[in-house]
N, C-alpha and C positions, 0 to 999 in steps of 0.2 A: 286737918286737911292733909291728905296724902300728897306726895311729890308729883304724881302723874294722875291724869284722868283715866288713861287707858294703858295697860301693859299688853302689848301685842306679841303673841307667841307664834313665831315663824315669820319669815320675811318674804313670802311669796306675794302674788298679785292680790289675793283677798286682803291680807293685812295692809298692803301698800295703799290700796284704794280706800280702805276704811281710815287709815292714818291720815291720808291726804285730805279727805273730807272733814275729818275731825279737826285737823289743824286749821282748816278754813273757818271753823267755828270757834277758834281760840283755845282748843283743847291741847293739853300736853300729853305726848305719847312716848313710851319707852318700847323699843323693839328688842326682843330676846330671840336670838337665832342660833341654832346648833351648828350650822355650817360656818365657814369663814368668809362668807360673802352674802350680800343682799340679793334678792330676786328669785329665790326658790329655783324652780326648774326652768325659768326663762332666762337665767343668767347666761351671759355670753363672755367668752374668753378671747382676748386678742392674740391671734397667732399669725405671723407673717402678714400683718395688716388686714387679716380677715376676721370678721366677727363669728366666732365658732359657737354654735348652740351646744353648750356643754352637756345638757341633759336631753338631747334629742331634738328633732326638728320641731320648731314652733312657728306656725304660719297663722297670722291673725286673720280671722274672717268673722263677719257678723251681718245680720240683717237689722240689728237694733240701732237706729239712728242716734239715739241718746248715748249709747256706748261708743259708737264710732266717733261722734263729736267729742266725747270725753278723752279718748286716747289721742285724737288728733290735736287736742289742746296741750298734750304732753310732748308730742314728737310729730314730725312730718313722716308720712308713710309713702313708700314707693309703690310701684304698680305690679309687684310680684304676683303671679297667678300660679297656684299650685297645680302642676301637671306632671305627676310622678309617672315613672315607667315601671313595668313589671318585667323581670328577667326570669324566664323559665328555661333552665338548662341552655342558656345562650340565645334563646329566642326572645325578642323584645316586643312587648305589647303595651299599648297605651292604657293608662288609667285616667279616670274611672272607666268602667266598662261602657264603651260607646261604639259607634259605627267603625271607628278606626280599629278597635279591638276585634270586633266581629269580622271585619274585612280581612284582617291578618289571620284570624283563627280559621275561617271557613272559605276564604277566597270569594267572598260575595261583595255586593256593592249597594244594595238597597235595604232600607228599614224593613220592608215586607219580607225579604229573604231571611233577615236576622230573626224577626218575630216568629216566622214559620219554624226555623230550626229550634229556637228556645222553647216554643210551645210543644213541639214534638218531644224534646228532651225532658220536659218537666212533667210529662203525663204520669210518670210513676209515683208522683207525690199526690196522695189523695187526702183531702181535708186539711185541717190546720197543721202546719209543720210542727213536728214534735221535738226537733233538735236543730242545731245549727246546720248540719249537713242537709237536712230536708229543706230548711229555709233557704239556703244558698242555691240549691238545685231548682227550687220553685222560682227563684228570681232570675237566674242566669243559665240554667241548664247544666248538664253533666260535664261537657267538655271544659267550659270555663271554670266550673267548680274544681275539677281535678287538677287543672294546670295552674290556675291563678288564685284559688281560695284555700284549698285543703291544706297544702304544705305550709303556707305562710301562717294560717290561723292556728294550726297544731303546734307550730314552733312558738307562736306568740303566747298561747295559753298553756302549753305543756300538757295538753289533753287531746284525745281524739275528737274530731268535729261532732261525731254522733253523741258524745258525752257532754257537749256544751249546750247551753240554752239557746233557743232560736233567736231571742231578742237581741243578742250581741251583734247580729249582722243585719238587723232590720234597716239600719241607716245606710246600707251599701248603695252607693249611687249607680243606677243603670239608666242609660239614655240611648235613644235611637237617633242621635244626631252625631255629626263629626265635631264634637266639642270636648276638648281635653281638660277643661277647667274642672278640677275635682269637686269644688264646693258650689253649691247653689246660692250661697249668700250674696247679698247685694254689694257688700264692701269686703275688700281683701287687700292685704299688703304686709310688708315688713317695715318696722320703724327704721328710718334712715339713721345709720350710726349704731344699729343694733338695739336690743331690748334694754340694755343698761341705761340708755338715755331716759327711758320711761321710768325705770326703777329708781334712778337717782332723783328724779323729780318727785316721785311719790313719797319717798322717805326723807326728803330734804330737810324737813323741820323736826324730825324725830331724834331723840337720843337712841343710840344703838349699842347693843352688846352682842358681839359675834362670838362664836365658839362656846356658847353657854347653853346648857340644857335646863330649861325651865322646870321640868319635872323632878330634877335632882335637887332643886333649891326652891321648891314651890312656895313654901311659907315666906321666904325672903321676898320673892318677886310679888306675891299677892299683897304683901304689906306696903309695897311701893305705889300701888295704883288703886283707884276707886273701883275699876272694873277690869276684867281680863277678856281679851279677844283671843280665843284659842283656835289655832289652825293646824295643830298636830294631830296625831292619830287619836281618835275618840276612845278606843279601847285602852290605849296607853295612859290617857288621862285618869281613867278609873282603875289603873293598875291591873288590867286584864281580869277583872273579877269574874266575868262570865266566860272567859276564854279569849283566844286571839282571833281577830278577823284575818282573813287571808288576802294576800295581794300577789300580783306578779311584779317582778323587778326587772331591771335592765342592767347590762354591762356594756360599756363602751370602749372601743379601741380606736384611738384617734392617731392619725398618721399624716405627716407632711410629705407631699409628693413634689418632686422636682420637675414639674410640668405645669402648664397653665390651665389644663382642662383634662380632667380624669374621665368623667362619664357623660358630660354634656347636658346634665340636668341636676337639680338639687337632690332629688330623691329617687333611688331605684330600689324597688322591692324585689327580694329574691324569694320566689314562690315555690321552689322545689323543697322537698323535705330534707334533702341531703346537705344543702348549704347550711352551716350552723347559725349564721346570722340572718335576721329578717330583712335588713335593708342597709344600704350605704348612702350616707348623706355627704354631699359635696357642698360645703357651706358657702363658698363664694357666689354660687348661683342665686342665693337668696337676695343678694344685693347687686347682681350683674357685675361682679368683680372682674377686674382686668389684671390682677397681680400676676407676677411671673411664676409664683408657686401656687399650689392648691392644698387644701386640707380636707381629708376625708375621715368619716367616722363610721365604723361598722357597729351595728347595734345587735346585741345578743340578748334575747329574753331569758330570764332565769327564775327559778323558784325563789320566792322571798323568804328570808329568814331574819329573825330579829337582829337589828344592827345594820341591815341593808336598807337602802332607800325604797320605800313602798311607792310604786308608780300607779299600778292599775288595780282598783278594788275588784275582787272576784264576786260579782253581784249575782251569785246563784241563790237559790232559796235558803239554803243553810246559813249562808253569811248574812243575807238580808234579815233573817229572823234574829240572828245574834246582834246585828246592828240595831234593830228595833229596841232590844233590851237596853243597850247603851244610850240610845236616843231618849228613852223614857227617863233614865238617870240624869241625862244632860238637861232635860226640861225642868228638873227640880233644882238644878244647881243655880243658886242665886249669885248674881254679880259676874257671871261668865257667859260670853256669847261664843257659840261653836260655829265655825264656818269653814268653807273651802273643801277641797277634794278629800282631805284626810279627816277633817272635823265632821264632815257629813257623809263620809264613806261613799263617795259618788264620783263617777268619771265626769269631769267638767272640761269643756272647751274653754279657752281663755276668755272669750266674750261673756260666757255664762258665769264664770267666776267673778268677773268685774260687775256684771249686772246684779248678782247675788250680794256682793259686798256693798254696792251702791244702795240697794234696797235696805240692807241691814243698817247702814249708816244713817239713811234717811229716817228710818223708824226710831233708831236710838237717839239721834240728835235733833229730831223734830224738823228736818229739812223738808220743805214742800217742793 
């Protein structure tokens, strides 16, 4: 008998949910995490009494009642609604694209007027959009594309919009109502006390080793557990034998401001090409904070290089084909479950990560 039933590689939401459900079934888990903290990218840092989202804004939203009930069993959620603003050279526009945006952009007041302008501006796109630029224009017209989509997207991906696949922007919300709620999901909020409340609950019954790289001591860690749940990079697991998958990464600059309110909203996107960062996050607004000071974070997209944190998989055809090769190897790997954003090379919202981990745990543990 080995010491642990499961060795979980990585301490993000996928591992946490799996470990929590496994623990409920009496299983022993060891968590091995490269960073010096639990929680992966949802980890919060306490600065000036504010829960700072260390790795970018994380707003929980879902339409899955089972997932919503699960997270509410771990923490109480507040009523935060994601209503970001867009700053184009000092002009402020509501996000997502809605009647408030259209009214500011064109000086109009009715949905019929907005539809008419967008219909006229999208006429140049014939047939199925061939790239992100054509997809965006077909959704919102040329004016909004140029002011609010093009610069932001090119900074985010480090490529011209016409060189990006159309599907990246298919989930862009557009609505002809005066509704600034970014998400269409039924449930939304931020855990009261920050995400660490949830993380601490998920990993409460696990043994944890922080600051340890599983891949550098794989044989040792494999010897400790009956099975491995691997949430690191799938190409890294196989020593990049087919080549490296591509990612986009992020760089953060966090600053304490000696004022109680810097920008009046949690998230402002900077949509011109010249501003080097994509957005500024003011963390206190996630929890309606009234602290005397405030904390802001500027978010800079950067090309990913090995050793940096991989945030966004570049899901173009070349990378998807490469991922499929690794997925075929992973399917033959006995005693290892691959999951999460890096293990599946997939952009996951938090609720989808939790749902995926719940499904995997239920299959693995025979939970009905």
